[in-house]
Each structure stands twice: as structure tokens, then as C-alpha cells.
C-alpha positions as CSV (number, residue, x, y, z in Angstrom):
1,M,-145.8,4.4,-5.5
2,Q,-148.3,6.3,-7.5
3,L,-147.9,6.0,-11.2
4,G,-149.2,8.6,-13.8
5,I,-152.0,7.1,-16.0
6,S,-153.6,10.3,-17.8
7,K,-150.7,10.9,-20.0
8,Y,-150.9,7.4,-21.5
9,Q,-154.7,7.5,-21.8
10,G,-154.7,11.0,-23.1
11,E,-152.7,10.3,-26.2
12,T,-154.2,6.9,-26.9
13,K,-157.1,8.1,-29.2
14,R,-154.7,10.3,-31.1
15,I,-152.3,7.3,-31.6
16,V,-155.0,5.0,-32.8
17,N,-156.5,7.6,-35.1
18,T,-153.2,8.7,-36.8
19,M,-151.4,5.4,-37.0
20,M,-151.9,1.9,-38.3
21,A,-151.1,0.5,-35.1
22,S,-152.8,-2.7,-33.5
23,E,-154.6,-1.9,-30.2
24,R,-152.3,-4.6,-28.6
25,E,-149.3,-2.6,-29.3
26,V,-150.5,0.6,-27.5
27,F,-150.0,0.5,-23.7
28,G,-152.8,2.9,-23.1
29,L,-155.4,0.3,-24.6
30,S,-153.7,-3.1,-23.7
31,G,-151.2,-2.4,-20.9
32,P,-151.8,-3.1,-17.1
33,L,-153.0,0.4,-16.1
34,H,-154.5,-1.0,-13.1
35,L,-151.1,-1.2,-11.5
36,N,-150.8,2.2,-10.4
37,N,-149.2,1.3,-7.2
38,I,-146.5,-1.4,-7.4
39,D,-145.7,-3.6,-4.5
40,W,-142.4,-5.5,-5.4
41,N,-143.4,-8.1,-2.8
42,N,-146.5,-9.1,-4.7
43,S,-145.9,-11.9,-7.1
44,H,-148.8,-10.7,-9.5
45,H,-147.1,-7.2,-9.6
46,R,-143.7,-8.7,-10.4
47,R,-145.0,-11.1,-12.9
48,S,-147.1,-8.2,-14.7
49,V,-144.2,-5.8,-14.9
50,A,-141.8,-8.5,-16.1
51,A,-144.3,-9.4,-18.9
52,S,-144.9,-5.7,-19.9
53,L,-141.1,-5.4,-20.2
54,V,-141.1,-8.3,-22.6
55,E,-143.9,-6.7,-24.5
56,G,-141.7,-3.5,-24.7
57,V,-139.1,-5.6,-26.8
58,Y,-141.8,-6.8,-29.1
59,I,-142.9,-3.2,-29.8
60,L,-139.4,-1.9,-30.0
61,E,-139.0,-4.4,-33.0
62,R,-142.4,-3.3,-34.4
63,D,-141.4,0.3,-34.2
64,R,-138.3,-0.5,-36.1
65,Q,-140.2,-2.2,-38.7
66,E,-142.8,0.5,-39.1
67,K,-140.2,3.4,-38.9
68,R,-142.0,4.8,-35.8
69,E,-139.6,7.1,-34.0
70,G,-139.7,10.0,-31.5
71,S,-143.3,10.8,-30.4
72,Q,-144.7,8.2,-32.8
73,A,-142.8,5.2,-31.2
74,L,-145.3,3.0,-29.1
75,A,-142.6,1.2,-27.2
76,P,-141.5,3.6,-24.4
77,P,-144.7,3.5,-22.3
78,W,-144.4,-0.1,-21.7
79,W,-141.4,0.4,-19.6
80,E,-141.7,4.0,-18.5
81,F,-145.0,3.4,-16.8
82,F,-143.0,1.5,-14.2
83,H,-140.2,3.9,-13.9
84,F,-137.7,2.0,-16.1
85,K,-135.2,3.4,-18.4
86,L,-134.0,1.7,-21.7
87,V,-130.3,1.2,-21.4
88,R,-129.6,-0.8,-24.5
89,K,-131.3,-2.6,-27.3
90,L,-130.0,-6.2,-28.2
91,V,-129.8,-6.4,-32.0
92,D,-129.5,-9.5,-34.1
93,D,-126.2,-9.6,-36.2
94,A,-128.1,-11.4,-39.0
95,D,-131.3,-9.4,-39.7
96,F,-130.6,-6.2,-37.5
97,A,-133.8,-7.0,-35.8
98,V,-134.3,-6.0,-31.9
99,F,-134.6,-9.2,-30.1
100,G,-133.9,-7.9,-26.5
101,A,-133.6,-5.0,-24.1
102,I,-131.7,-4.0,-21.1
103,Y,-133.7,-2.0,-18.7
104,E,-132.7,0.0,-15.5
105,Y,-135.1,0.7,-12.8
106,K,-135.1,4.4,-12.0
107,P,-137.9,5.2,-9.4
108,P,-138.2,8.7,-8.2
109,S,-136.1,9.4,-5.2
110,S,-139.2,10.2,-3.1
111,H,-140.1,6.5,-3.3
112,F,-137.0,5.5,-1.4
113,N,-138.1,7.8,1.5
114,D,-141.6,6.6,2.1
115,S,-141.9,3.2,0.5
116,I,-138.7,1.7,1.3
117,V,-140.4,-1.7,2.2
118,L,-142.0,-1.9,-1.3
119,I,-138.8,-1.9,-3.2
120,D,-137.1,-4.7,-1.4
121,R,-137.7,-7.2,-4.2
122,S,-137.3,-4.7,-7.1
123,P,-134.8,-5.3,-9.7
124,R,-132.0,-3.0,-10.6
125,Y,-131.7,-4.2,-14.2
126,V,-134.0,-6.4,-16.3
127,I,-132.9,-8.1,-19.5
128,A,-135.8,-9.1,-21.6
129,F,-136.2,-11.2,-24.6
130,R,-139.0,-11.3,-27.1
131,G,-140.4,-14.3,-29.0
132,T,-141.2,-14.9,-32.7
133,I,-142.8,-12.1,-34.6
134,T,-144.7,-13.2,-37.7
135,R,-144.0,-10.5,-39.9
136,P,-141.6,-10.5,-42.9
137,D,-138.9,-8.4,-41.6
138,S,-138.1,-10.7,-38.7
139,F,-139.9,-14.0,-39.3
140,T,-137.4,-15.7,-41.4
141,R,-134.6,-15.3,-38.7
142,D,-137.0,-15.8,-35.8
143,F,-138.2,-19.1,-37.4
144,E,-134.5,-20.3,-38.0
145,L,-134.0,-19.8,-34.2
146,D,-137.2,-21.8,-33.4
147,V,-135.7,-24.7,-35.5
148,H,-132.5,-24.4,-33.5
149,I,-134.6,-25.0,-30.4
150,I,-136.2,-28.1,-31.8
151,R,-132.7,-29.4,-32.6
152,N,-131.2,-28.4,-29.2
153,G,-128.9,-26.1,-31.1
154,L,-129.8,-22.5,-29.7
155,H,-126.5,-22.4,-27.8
156,Q,-124.7,-22.3,-31.3
157,T,-126.4,-19.3,-32.6
158,S,-125.1,-15.6,-32.7
159,R,-128.3,-14.3,-31.3
160,F,-127.9,-16.2,-28.2
161,E,-124.3,-15.4,-27.9
162,I,-125.0,-11.8,-28.1
163,G,-127.8,-12.1,-25.4
164,M,-125.7,-14.3,-23.2
165,Q,-122.7,-11.8,-23.3
166,A,-125.1,-9.0,-22.2
167,V,-126.1,-11.3,-19.3
168,R,-122.6,-12.1,-18.3
169,N,-121.4,-8.5,-18.6
170,M,-124.3,-7.2,-16.5
171,V,-123.8,-9.7,-13.8
172,A,-120.1,-9.1,-13.7
173,T,-120.9,-5.4,-13.2
174,V,-123.7,-5.2,-10.8
175,G,-124.0,-8.7,-9.3
176,E,-126.5,-11.5,-9.8
177,K,-129.0,-10.1,-7.3
178,N,-129.5,-7.1,-9.2
179,V,-130.4,-8.7,-12.4
180,W,-133.7,-10.1,-13.7
181,L,-134.1,-12.2,-16.8
182,A,-137.5,-12.1,-18.5
183,G,-138.6,-13.7,-21.8
184,H,-141.7,-15.0,-23.9
185,S,-141.7,-18.2,-26.1
186,L,-138.5,-18.2,-28.0
187,G,-137.3,-15.4,-25.7
188,A,-138.2,-17.8,-22.7
189,A,-136.0,-20.4,-24.4
190,M,-133.1,-17.7,-24.4
191,V,-133.7,-17.0,-20.7
192,M,-133.7,-20.7,-19.9
193,L,-130.4,-21.4,-21.7
194,A,-128.8,-18.1,-20.2
195,G,-130.2,-18.8,-16.7
196,K,-128.8,-22.4,-16.7
197,T,-125.5,-21.4,-18.1
198,M,-125.2,-18.9,-15.3
199,A,-126.5,-21.3,-12.7
200,K,-123.8,-23.8,-13.6
201,M,-121.2,-21.0,-12.6
202,G,-123.0,-20.5,-9.3
203,N,-125.0,-17.4,-10.2
204,F,-128.7,-17.9,-9.6
205,L,-130.6,-15.0,-11.4
206,E,-134.3,-14.3,-10.8
207,A,-136.1,-15.3,-14.1
208,F,-139.5,-15.1,-15.5
209,L,-140.2,-17.3,-18.4
210,F,-143.6,-16.9,-20.1
211,N,-144.8,-19.8,-22.3
212,P,-141.3,-21.6,-22.4
213,P,-141.0,-24.2,-25.1
214,F,-141.2,-27.9,-24.0
215,L,-140.6,-30.3,-26.9
216,S,-142.1,-33.5,-26.2
217,A,-145.0,-35.9,-27.1
218,P,-148.3,-33.9,-26.2
219,I,-149.1,-36.3,-23.3
220,E,-150.5,-33.5,-21.2
221,R,-153.5,-33.2,-23.7
222,I,-154.8,-36.7,-22.9
223,K,-158.0,-36.5,-21.1
224,D,-157.9,-39.9,-19.4
225,K,-155.5,-39.4,-16.3
226,K,-154.8,-43.3,-15.9
227,V,-153.6,-43.5,-19.6
228,K,-151.6,-40.3,-19.1
229,H,-149.9,-41.5,-15.9
230,G,-149.3,-44.9,-17.5
231,L,-147.6,-43.4,-20.5
232,R,-145.4,-41.2,-18.4
233,I,-144.3,-44.2,-16.2
234,A,-143.5,-46.1,-19.2
235,G,-141.5,-43.2,-20.8
236,S,-139.6,-42.9,-17.3
237,V,-138.6,-46.6,-17.2
238,I,-137.4,-46.6,-20.9
239,T,-135.5,-43.3,-20.3
240,A,-133.8,-44.5,-17.2
241,G,-132.9,-47.7,-18.8
242,L,-131.3,-46.0,-21.7
243,A,-129.5,-43.6,-19.4
244,L,-127.9,-46.6,-17.5
245,A,-126.7,-48.0,-20.9
246,A,-125.4,-44.8,-22.0
247,K,-123.3,-44.3,-18.9
248,G,-121.1,-47.2,-19.9
249,K,-120.6,-45.9,-23.5
250,N,-120.4,-42.2,-23.1
251,P,-118.7,-40.5,-20.1
252,R,-120.4,-37.3,-21.0
253,T,-123.6,-38.8,-19.7
254,R,-122.3,-38.9,-16.2
255,Q,-121.0,-35.4,-16.6
256,S,-124.6,-34.2,-17.5
257,E,-126.0,-35.9,-14.4
258,G,-123.7,-33.7,-12.3
259,T,-124.4,-30.4,-14.1
260,F,-128.2,-31.1,-13.7
261,A,-127.8,-31.7,-9.9
262,A,-126.0,-28.3,-9.8
263,L,-129.0,-26.6,-11.4
264,S,-131.3,-27.6,-8.5
265,A,-130.5,-24.4,-6.5
266,W,-131.8,-22.3,-9.4
267,T,-135.7,-21.8,-9.2
268,P,-137.0,-19.9,-12.3
269,S,-140.5,-18.8,-12.4
270,L,-142.2,-20.5,-15.3
271,F,-145.8,-19.2,-16.5
272,V,-147.6,-21.8,-18.7
273,N,-151.1,-22.3,-20.1
274,P,-152.6,-25.7,-20.4
275,A,-154.1,-24.7,-23.7
276,D,-150.7,-23.9,-25.2
277,H,-149.3,-27.1,-26.5
278,I,-145.8,-25.4,-26.8
279,C,-145.4,-25.1,-23.1
280,S,-148.2,-27.3,-21.5
281,E,-145.9,-30.3,-21.0
282,Y,-144.1,-28.6,-18.1
283,V,-147.4,-29.2,-16.0
284,G,-147.1,-32.9,-16.2
285,Y,-143.2,-33.0,-16.2
286,F,-143.1,-31.8,-12.6
287,E,-146.3,-33.4,-11.4
288,H,-145.2,-36.7,-12.6
289,R,-141.8,-36.2,-10.8
290,K,-143.7,-35.6,-7.6
291,K,-146.0,-38.7,-8.0
292,M,-143.0,-40.9,-8.8
293,E,-141.4,-39.7,-5.6
294,E,-144.7,-40.5,-3.6
295,I,-145.0,-44.1,-4.9
296,G,-141.4,-44.9,-4.2
297,A,-140.0,-44.7,-7.6
298,G,-138.0,-41.5,-7.3
299,A,-134.8,-43.1,-8.1
300,I,-136.1,-44.0,-11.6
301,E,-137.5,-40.6,-12.2
302,R,-134.5,-38.8,-11.0
303,L,-132.6,-40.4,-13.7
304,A,-135.2,-40.2,-16.3
305,T,-135.6,-36.3,-15.8
306,Q,-132.2,-35.7,-16.4
307,H,-132.3,-37.1,-20.1
308,S,-134.2,-37.0,-23.2
309,L,-135.0,-40.0,-25.2
310,G,-133.5,-38.5,-28.4
311,G,-130.3,-37.6,-26.6
312,L,-129.8,-40.9,-25.0
313,F,-130.4,-42.9,-28.3
314,M,-127.7,-40.9,-29.9
315,S,-125.4,-41.5,-27.0
316,V,-126.1,-45.2,-27.1
317,V,-125.3,-45.4,-30.9
318,G,-122.2,-43.6,-30.5
319,K,-123.2,-40.0,-31.5
320,G,-123.7,-38.5,-28.0
321,A,-121.0,-35.8,-28.5
322,E,-123.3,-34.2,-31.1
323,V,-126.3,-33.9,-28.7
324,A,-126.6,-31.0,-26.4
325,E,-128.9,-31.0,-23.3
326,P,-132.4,-30.3,-24.1
327,L,-133.6,-27.0,-22.8
328,H,-136.6,-28.2,-20.9
329,L,-134.7,-30.4,-18.5
330,L,-135.0,-28.6,-15.2
331,P,-134.9,-29.8,-11.5
332,S,-136.6,-27.0,-9.9
333,A,-139.1,-24.3,-10.8
334,N,-141.7,-22.0,-9.4
335,L,-144.6,-23.2,-11.9
336,T,-147.6,-21.1,-12.4
337,V,-150.5,-22.4,-14.5
338,N,-153.1,-20.2,-15.9
339,L,-156.2,-22.0,-15.5
340,S,-158.6,-19.2,-17.0
341,P,-160.2,-20.4,-20.2
342,S,-158.6,-19.2,-23.5
343,N,-160.5,-18.6,-26.7
344,D,-157.8,-20.1,-29.0
345,F,-154.1,-20.9,-29.2
346,K,-153.0,-17.5,-30.0
347,Q,-154.6,-16.4,-26.7
348,A,-153.2,-19.2,-24.7
349,H,-149.7,-18.5,-26.1
350,G,-149.7,-14.8,-25.9
351,I,-147.9,-12.5,-23.6
352,H,-150.9,-10.3,-22.8
353,Q,-152.5,-12.8,-20.6
354,W,-149.9,-12.6,-17.9
355,W,-151.0,-9.0,-16.8
356,R,-154.6,-9.5,-16.6
357,P,-155.9,-8.9,-12.9
358,D,-158.7,-11.5,-13.2
359,L,-156.5,-14.8,-13.8
360,N,-157.2,-18.0,-12.2
361,L,-153.9,-19.2,-11.4
362,K,-152.3,-22.2,-9.7
363,S,-148.8,-22.1,-8.5
364,N,-146.5,-24.7,-7.1
365,V,-142.9,-24.7,-6.3
366,Y,-141.0,-27.9,-7.1
367,K,-137.5,-28.5,-5.8
368,F,-135.8,-31.8,-7.0
369,K,-132.1,-32.9,-7.3
């Protein structure tokens, strides 16, 4: 489908000259203008569109903060370029910040006639969530939610419940196959929790998680492969041992293993950068599981990957009821690693990297039970 580019490029100079806007906020300067013909069967195109829709949520909130409205708003091109319509903003009830958005795909009718093959994998609706914005108007609340992620308490927050209710309602209205989820950083944690919640009810949503948080010791940053592998094996053995001990003391441990197995049919798409310590542990998490299966220690690793050391310790000492399942525990994923060099952490963790056309990517599908 041919998408108009000139109208976005033509206004760019005027916008930059008349407004105090970052170039990264302006679609005509930073967006994937090279995607003037979307093939929904192309994984690069799907990834780029999903990332752009997440960026649209970031800019929606920045527009609110800067009071940019009407023709001065910078957010609309981030979805309109791909023929999406903004259906609803998701607003936090604590600080009234925009943290998410629901988009509807509305391609011109002519595209259905001559490009029917290209829309086979297109979404009907996309629910997107942004990450933390380090600006005073929203940082306090965003940081509070980041802390909830560290404490495995995101499910207890009102922001998550607002987002989760939007997901439930949309799936109930249009069906799971017509809904995509997409999020970055804190927003990826929202997608992870919402996706896992729906998967446990038998609804497997297509999901795009950009730089999802993985809270763990930074083993992946160790250069020596033997040391790294040794530490992971030791961690697996200790975790599996604690899991066995916890089974006798806390019946919820057995229940968590059953729900973990139920998640295996859900295969979200995870996009991580090894230079980003917030998400890089996903690389080792899945590779280690694969290696343990290969050396005949799959049973140990199957048990270990269903639990966290912190949660198991609390179960063993009798406080397991207070500990929720860590977000990063996941049996299956389509993991894409960006091997392109990053100048700094900000670039490695940023959403903009995921629509660049020159990325050096490595992808693997992992399916475990």
C-alpha cells in the first residue's frame, strides 16, 4: 500500500522552527518514512509499526504536557502514517498522564481490492503502552510503577487495572485474533502482565515487547562464557532445590507450576539489546534453558525457570502468599536481539532503534513447558 510521505516532510521544518520540540518527537524527522509500502507478512514491518504506535503514546503524553493541540500536536503522524485511527487514550487516575492508547487499523478500501494478501497479518486493533518519561509531570508516578515492577507488585496498581480492563473489553468485543499488544520498558511490563493474564484464560494475543524489564543479577554482562555458564548452572540447581523444598510448605508453589505450563502456548515477541542491562538477561535466560536441555539437565531447568530465588525463599520461610509471580518468568518467546552497536545506554534502551532499516538482528523462537 502506498503511503503519503510529502505531507509529513513538508511540515517538518515549520514545526521545528516554531516549536520547542525534540527532533525525536517529530515523525517527519525520526519516524520510519522508509516504510511507504507495508507488508504485514514482513516481520520488520510489523515490528516497526508496533514500535511507532508505542512512540505515539509517548508523544501523546508529551503533547499533553506541552499543551500542544490541534495542528500543533506532534503525536498523530505516528499512527496516521500507517492508516491507524486513535480510538481512545488510556489515562492514569493518579496523575492524569496518558500511558496508553487504543488504535484501530483503517486502511483505504482500495487496499482490500488489490493487496488482500498483504493484510492477512494486519491487526484490527492495537493497544499500546509507553514506558517511563523522565519529565516532572509524569516521572513521579512512572517511577512509582517502576518500583512496583521491582517488588512484583505491578498487578496491584490502578494503572495496570485500567490497562487490563481495556484489554479484556477489547478481546471480549472483537476476539483475541483481532488485538495486538505493544509496549516499551515499563509499558512492556504492562504488556507482559496483561498477556500472561489473558493467556491463562486461553486467550493468546500477539504481543510486541520492546526492552522488557528482566530483574536479575547481571550475569549476561560477564565476558567469560565458562564463568557465565557455571553461575547459571549453580543458580538453576539452587533454585530447583528451593522449589522442591517449597512444594511441601506452600501448596501455591504447585499451582504456580501449573499456570506456568499453561503459558507455554503463548509466544510473545521480545525485542532486546544486549547493551541494555534492563532487558539483556532474557538472552541468557532462554539460551541457558536450551543448553540445559541439551546436556540432559532439562528437568532441573524446567523447575528452576518457573521460580525466582526471592519468591522461593519467602515461600520456604512461610511468606509465600505475599509474593507474586515475577514478570520475567516465561516458557516461550520469539526473541529478537539487536546486535548493532549502541553509543550508550540511552540508545540501547530506546524505542527508536526498533524501526531502523539497517539493524543487525538475531532471532530465535523458544518453546518450553
